[in-house]
C-alpha positions as CSV (number, residue, x, y, z in Angstrom):
1,M,286.5,45.3,104.0
2,L,284.6,46.9,106.8
3,S,285.8,44.2,109.2
4,S,289.5,44.9,108.5
5,N,289.1,48.6,109.1
6,R,287.5,47.9,112.4
7,V,290.6,45.7,113.4
8,S,293.0,48.4,112.3
9,L,291.2,51.0,114.3
10,F,291.3,48.8,117.4
11,F,295.1,48.3,117.2
12,I,295.6,52.0,116.8
13,V,293.6,52.9,119.9
14,L,295.5,50.2,121.8
15,L,298.8,51.5,120.7
16,L,298.0,55.0,121.7
17,S,297.0,53.9,125.2
18,A,300.3,52.0,125.7
19,L,302.3,55.0,124.7
20,A,300.5,57.1,127.1
21,C,301.3,54.8,129.9
22,V,305.0,54.4,129.3
23,A,305.9,58.0,128.9
24,P,307.8,59.7,131.8
25,A,305.9,61.8,134.2
26,A,307.9,64.9,133.5
27,S,307.1,64.9,129.9
28,T,303.4,64.0,130.3
29,P,301.5,66.4,128.0
30,D,298.4,68.2,129.0
31,S,295.5,65.9,129.3
32,N,293.3,68.0,127.1
33,A,296.0,68.2,124.4
34,L,296.5,64.5,124.5
35,G,292.8,63.8,124.2
36,T,292.6,66.1,121.2
37,M,295.5,64.4,119.5
38,V,293.9,61.0,120.1
39,A,290.6,62.1,118.7
40,E,292.2,63.6,115.6
41,T,294.2,60.4,115.1
42,V,291.2,58.3,115.4
43,I,289.1,60.4,113.1
44,A,292.0,60.4,110.5
45,A,292.2,56.6,110.7
46,I,288.5,56.2,110.4
47,T,288.3,58.6,107.4
48,Q,291.2,56.9,105.7
49,S,289.6,53.5,106.2
50,L,286.3,54.6,104.8
51,Q,287.7,56.6,101.9
52,P,287.9,53.7,99.4
53,Q,284.3,52.8,100.1
54,L,283.0,56.3,99.5
55,H,284.7,56.3,96.1
56,T,283.4,52.9,95.1
57,Q,279.8,53.3,96.1
58,T,277.5,54.5,93.4
59,L,274.8,56.9,94.4
60,I,271.5,55.5,93.4
61,P,268.9,58.3,93.1
62,N,265.9,57.9,95.1
63,T,263.3,57.2,92.5
64,L,259.9,57.7,93.8
65,T,257.2,55.5,92.6
66,P,254.5,57.8,91.6
67,T,251.3,57.5,93.5
68,L,248.4,57.0,91.2
69,T,245.5,59.2,92.2
70,F,242.1,57.9,91.1
71,T,239.7,60.6,90.4
72,P,236.2,59.1,90.0
73,E,234.5,60.2,86.8
74,T,231.4,62.1,87.5
75,P,228.7,60.3,85.8
76,T,226.8,62.3,83.2
77,P,223.2,62.2,84.1
78,T,221.1,60.6,81.4
79,P,218.5,63.2,80.3
80,T,215.0,62.3,81.2
81,Q,213.0,61.9,78.1
82,T,210.0,64.3,78.2
83,S,207.1,63.1,76.2
84,T,205.6,65.7,73.9
85,P,201.9,65.8,74.4
86,T,199.8,64.9,71.4
87,P,198.1,68.0,70.1
88,T,194.4,68.0,70.3
89,F,192.6,69.2,67.2
90,T,189.3,71.0,67.6
91,S,187.3,70.9,64.5
92,T,185.8,74.2,63.6
93,P,182.1,73.9,63.0
94,E,181.0,74.6,59.5
95,V,178.8,77.5,58.7
96,P,175.2,76.1,58.5
97,L,173.5,76.2,55.1
98,V,169.9,76.1,54.2
99,S,167.9,74.8,51.2
100,V,164.1,74.6,50.6
101,S,161.8,72.0,49.1
102,V,159.4,74.7,48.0
103,A,160.3,78.2,46.8
104,T,160.1,80.4,49.9
105,N,160.0,84.2,50.2
106,C,162.7,86.0,52.2
107,R,161.7,89.2,54.1
108,N,163.2,91.9,56.2
109,G,161.6,90.3,59.3
110,P,160.3,86.9,60.5
111,G,156.7,87.1,59.2
112,K,154.5,88.0,56.3
113,V,153.9,91.5,57.8
114,Y,157.5,92.4,56.9
115,D,158.5,93.6,53.4
116,Y,159.7,91.2,50.8
117,E,163.4,91.2,50.1
118,G,164.0,88.1,47.9
119,A,163.3,84.4,47.6
120,L,165.1,81.1,48.0
121,L,164.3,78.7,45.2
122,V,164.5,74.9,45.1
123,G,168.1,74.0,44.3
124,E,169.6,77.2,45.8
125,I,171.6,77.2,49.0
126,A,172.1,80.1,51.4
127,E,174.3,80.7,54.4
128,V,172.6,80.9,57.7
129,L,173.8,83.4,60.3
130,A,171.1,83.3,63.0
131,R,167.6,82.3,64.0
132,D,164.7,84.0,65.6
133,P,163.7,83.3,69.2
134,T,160.8,81.0,68.1
135,G,163.1,78.9,65.9
136,N,160.6,79.2,63.0
137,Y,162.7,81.6,60.8
138,W,166.3,81.6,59.7
139,Y,168.4,84.8,59.1
140,I,170.2,84.2,55.9
141,R,172.3,85.9,53.2
142,N,169.8,87.2,50.6
143,P,170.2,85.1,47.5
144,D,168.8,87.9,45.4
145,S,170.9,90.8,46.8
146,A,174.6,90.3,47.4
147,G,175.8,91.7,50.8
148,N,172.2,91.9,52.2
149,F,170.3,89.6,54.6
150,C,166.7,88.5,55.1
151,W,164.5,86.2,57.2
152,L,163.5,82.8,55.7
153,W,160.4,80.9,56.9
154,G,161.6,77.4,58.1
155,K,158.5,75.4,57.1
156,Y,160.0,74.1,53.8
157,A,163.6,74.6,54.8
158,T,166.3,72.0,55.5
159,L,169.3,73.1,57.6
160,I,172.7,71.6,56.7
161,G,175.1,71.9,59.7
162,N,175.0,72.6,63.4
163,A,172.1,74.8,64.3
164,A,173.2,74.9,67.9
165,I,176.0,77.3,67.1
166,L,173.7,79.9,65.7
167,P,173.0,83.0,67.7
168,V,169.4,84.2,68.4
169,Y,168.6,87.5,66.8
170,T,165.8,89.7,68.0
171,P,163.7,90.5,65.0
172,P,163.0,94.1,64.1
173,P,159.8,95.6,65.2
174,T,156.8,95.0,63.0
175,P,155.9,97.8,60.6
176,T,153.3,100.1,62.2
177,P,151.3,103.1,60.7
178,T,152.7,106.5,61.3
179,F,150.2,108.5,63.4
180,T,149.9,112.3,63.4
181,P,148.6,114.4,66.3
182,N,145.2,115.4,64.7
183,P,144.7,112.1,65.3
184,T,144.5,111.1,61.7
185,F,147.4,108.9,60.5
186,T,149.4,108.4,57.4
187,F,149.7,104.8,56.2
188,T,152.7,103.9,54.1
189,P,151.7,101.3,51.5
190,S,153.9,98.3,50.9
191,P,153.8,96.1,47.8
192,D,153.7,92.4,48.0
193,F,152.2,89.4,46.2
194,D,152.3,85.6,46.0
195,A,152.9,83.6,42.8
196,S,152.3,79.9,42.2
197,Y,151.9,77.5,39.3
198,A,148.3,77.0,38.1
199,S,148.3,74.8,35.0
200,L,149.7,74.1,31.5
201,D,147.7,75.3,28.5
202,T,148.2,74.8,24.7
203,C,146.9,76.0,21.4
204,T,149.7,77.1,19.1
205,G,152.4,76.2,21.5
206,W,152.4,75.5,25.2
207,W,152.5,78.0,28.1
208,V,152.2,77.9,31.8
209,E,149.5,79.6,33.8
210,V,150.6,81.5,36.9
211,K,148.3,82.5,39.7
212,L,149.0,85.9,41.4
213,K,147.6,87.1,44.7
214,N,148.1,90.7,45.8
215,T,149.0,90.4,49.5
216,G,150.3,94.0,49.8
217,S,148.5,97.3,50.2
218,I,148.9,98.8,46.7
219,L,147.4,97.9,43.4
220,F,149.4,96.8,40.4
221,K,149.0,98.0,36.8
222,S,151.7,96.2,34.8
223,V,153.5,92.9,34.9
224,G,156.7,91.3,33.5
225,I,157.2,87.5,33.5
226,T,160.2,85.4,32.5
227,V,160.2,81.6,32.3
228,K,163.2,79.3,31.9
229,D,163.1,75.6,31.0
230,T,166.1,74.2,33.0
231,I,166.2,71.1,30.9
232,T,166.4,72.8,27.4
233,D,167.8,76.1,28.8
234,V,165.2,78.0,26.8
235,T,164.2,81.4,28.3
236,L,161.1,83.4,27.3
237,S,160.0,86.9,28.6
238,N,156.9,89.1,28.2
239,L,156.0,92.6,29.5
240,T,152.4,93.9,29.5
241,D,150.2,96.6,30.9
242,G,147.3,94.9,32.7
243,F,147.0,91.2,33.3
244,I,146.1,88.7,30.5
245,D,144.8,85.1,30.7
246,I,144.8,83.2,27.5
247,N,142.2,80.4,27.7
248,G,143.4,77.9,25.1
249,C,142.5,78.8,21.5
250,L,139.1,80.2,22.4
251,T,139.2,83.3,24.5
252,S,141.5,85.8,26.2
253,I,140.6,87.6,29.4
254,S,142.4,90.7,30.7
255,K,142.3,93.0,33.7
256,D,143.8,96.5,34.0
257,T,144.7,96.3,37.7
258,L,145.3,93.8,40.4
259,E,143.9,95.2,43.6
260,P,145.1,94.3,47.2
261,G,143.7,91.0,48.3
262,K,142.6,89.9,44.8
263,T,143.8,86.8,42.9
264,Y,144.2,86.5,39.1
265,V,145.7,84.0,36.6
266,I,148.1,85.2,33.9
267,S,149.6,83.4,30.9
268,A,153.4,83.1,30.4
269,P,155.0,83.2,27.0
270,A,154.5,80.0,25.0
271,F,157.1,77.4,24.3
272,T,157.2,75.8,20.8
273,Y,157.3,72.3,22.5
274,N,155.6,70.6,25.3
275,P,157.5,71.3,28.5
276,T,155.7,68.7,30.6
277,G,158.0,67.1,33.2
278,H,160.6,69.9,32.9
279,L,161.6,72.0,35.8
280,I,160.5,75.6,35.0
281,Q,161.9,78.6,36.8
282,A,159.7,81.8,36.7
283,A,160.4,85.4,37.8
284,I,157.4,87.8,38.0
285,T,157.6,91.5,38.5
286,L,154.6,93.6,39.4
287,C,154.6,97.4,39.2
288,S,152.2,100.1,40.5
289,N,152.2,102.0,37.2
290,T,152.0,101.1,33.6
291,G,155.1,100.5,31.6
292,Q,156.8,98.6,34.5
293,S,157.3,101.9,36.4
294,G,156.4,103.2,39.9
295,T,156.8,100.8,42.8
296,C,157.9,97.4,41.6
297,I,158.4,94.1,43.3
298,T,159.8,90.8,41.9
299,K,159.1,87.2,43.0
300,K,160.7,83.9,42.0
301,T,159.1,80.5,41.9
302,E,159.7,77.2,40.2
303,F,157.6,74.2,39.3
304,T,157.3,71.2,37.0
305,P,154.2,71.1,34.8
C-alpha cells in the first residue's frame, strides 16, 4: 500500500513539471505562487494517500513494564543473651550459745570479786553476746533474770557457734571501798556464798546434805532450800532460821549464823524414797535476817547422789 502511494506521488510531481514547461511565457505565473501551488498539491496528495492507513492503524498504548525495585530487608539483630549471674548466698552466722558441765555462777563482772547475778545449770543454754579481753569469761543473757546480762566463767563452759564473731567487752571496774576524807572509809558489804553437794543421808526417808560457804562480807541468819528430783518430778522445800544438819537418826546440829569465810553443811527436806542415781536440782536462798528477810541471795546447783 505504501509503495503504490509513492508511485502516484511520483507521477503527480512529474505531471506538474511538464505543465510548467509547456505553458506560454506570457501566461507564466509568479514563481512563488507556482511553488506554493505545487507544495499544496503535493501535501494534499500525500495526505490523501496516507489517510486510509491512519484510519486502519490501531494505537497500541505504551505499556511500561514496571521496574521492580528490590529493597533489601534490614536484618533484625539477634539479641545477645545476657547471662544472669548466679546469686551468692552468704550464710548469717548463728548466735553463739553456751552450756556448762558444772553449775556455774553468773556475776556482774568477770571474776569472783563481782556481785552474784544468777547461775547457769547443767542442761541450760544461754545466748552469748561478748567475751572479756582474756577470753576466760562469756557475757551472756542472765538465765535467772529476763532482760538482764551477766558474766559466766568459761572453765566448765562449752560454746556452740562461732566465737570469732563475738565482740570484746571491757569489763566494769572492780568494786572498791568508798573512802571519806577523814580518812576513814565506809565499806559496802556484799552477800555471796557457794553451794555444793556433800552426801546423801537416811533415817526415816532420804535427804541430801548441801555444803555452804559464805564467800561474801555479811553473815546470814536464815536459809530456804528447795530440791527437785528431775526423774520423779518431786519437789520439796524448807525454810528455817539458823542452819541445821541432821546426822542420820542420832543427832541434829544447828548454828544460828553463817559468818563470812565459814563453811557449814545443812540438810535438805527428806524424800520418801531413795533418790540415788537421780539428777537433783537445788535452789538455796540465804538472808541476812531471820524469817528470810534483810539482804538475800539465791544460788542454784544440781547433782546426782
